[in-house]
Each structure stands twice: as structure tokens, then as C-alpha cells.
C-alpha positions, 0 to 999 in steps of 0.5 A, a space after each residue: 285157373 279155371 272158375 268153377 262151373 255154377 249150373 244155378 248161375 242163371 237161376 240165381 241171377 233171377 231168384 236170389 233174395 226173392 220170396 216164393 210160395 210153392 203150393 203142393 196138392 195131392 198128386 204122385 208128381 209131388 215128388 218132382 216138387 222136391 228137386 223144384 225146392 231144392 233148386 230154388 233154395 240152393 240159388 239163394 231164394 227164400 222158399 215157403 212150401 204150403 201143403 194140402 193134407 193130401 199132399 203130405 201123403 206123398 211127401 212129408 212136410 219134414 222133407 220140404 222143411 229140410 229142402 227149403 230150411 223153412 217152416 212148412 204150412 199144412 193148415 190154416 190153423 198154424 201160426 209159425 211166424 206171426 199171428 195172422 190167422 189167414 196167412 195174409 202176410 205170407 201172401 203179400 210178401 212173396 214175389 211169386 207163387 207156384 202150385 206144382 202139382 196142381 190137380 184137377 180138384 185144386 183147379 176146380 177149388 180155385 176156379 170156384 174161389 174156395 179157401 178150405 185148404 191152406 193152398 187155396 186160402 193163401 193164394 187167394 190173398 195173392 194180388 195177381 196183377 203184381 205177384 205172379 201165381 203159376 199153376 202147374 197141372 198134373 192128372 191123368 189124360 182122362 182127367 185133363 180132358 174132361 170139359 169141367 177142367 178145361 173150362 176151369 183152366 180158361 177161367 183161372 186164365 181170365 183170372 190172371 193165373 198163369 199155366 206151365 204145362 202140362 206135358 205129355 208122357 207116361 203117367 202113373 196110372 200106366 197110360 200115355 197122354 197129356 196131363 203129366 206135370 212139367 219137369 222142374 227144370 221147365 218150371 223154374 225156366 217159367 218162374 224165371 220168365 214171370 219175374 222178368 215180365 212186367 205186371 198187369 198192374 
């Protein structure tokens, strides 16, 4: 008797029973993050989604709550699971964090150490020497090519953030170029690789 095919088998081996933070910022590519969250959850991972106000205009928090089976954080003032005002517990108990999409604005905020939205606030409490933080940029080609974006990316890489993408292709602004967010499958592969890699600590 043949065994049923398990398309998530390889991913399950990497992420099962691990804890993940998925940050979502305000870009149209947020719809792809639904697939990312769903695949992680189906593979046995615990996924907590954190969203900026702008992200919630593209995909509702309820969608991510249904896909992850867990509360979704959209504000630093929400205390769903603890009374920790800065959600440090969410950061310290995570095995990996990924921001997808990571907009030009989010890159700038992270590079300058701002914590005015819940995504940047929680990421600021992660020790990147022991916990990988992946950024999946998403913006149009002109925004990606801006010197400020490239400076911020270089600064963030030096600070220990890891990048997946961006890719080239058709963009929502009806142009073709660099800046398209990597597909969920590529991000899942990067997550699995990051978990295998030794920490810098």
C-alpha cells in the first residue's frame, strides 16, 4: 500500500514545534503572506502574526488569525497573552522572525532604530545573534533603486538582519523590474536554511 504524499514533509522537519513571528507591513504583497503563514501552520509551527496599521488595509487581521490559529497583534497596546507592555516575551520566545512584505518605510524604520509600530517594536527586542530575522523587501523598482533604500539595506545587513529577495517581475504599479517580494516557497526555503545555520553568538 502506497503512503500518501506529504508535500509539507520537508518543511515540517524544519519548522514543526518551532515558534515564529511573521511581521506584515503595508504592501500589496501582503496577500502572499497568507500562503506563508498557512504553510507554516500546516507544517506544525506556532505562528504569531504582527501587523502595522497599513498592513491591515490590505489583509485583515482576522484572515491571519484564521490561518495561524493564534491571536494577531496590530498594536503595541494589545496584551492578548501577557501584560508585557513591549511584548518582549513574544520576541524572546521566538525561534525566527520574518517580515514579509518589508516595505521601504519599514526598512528605514529598522535602520534608524524606530519602534513606533508594533512590528519594529517587537523586532527591536530580538537578539539577532541567536534568533534569525529575515526581511523580504517589497516595493516598486524605483523605490528599490533609491540610494536611501540601498544604504538602509547595507546597514541592516551589518546589523545582523538577513534578506530574502527581492525578485524581478511584474509589479502592482504596472511596471516590470526589481523589488517584487519573493514567493512564499522561496521564503519558506530561506526560513528552513536559517534554522539550520549556526548562530553568530
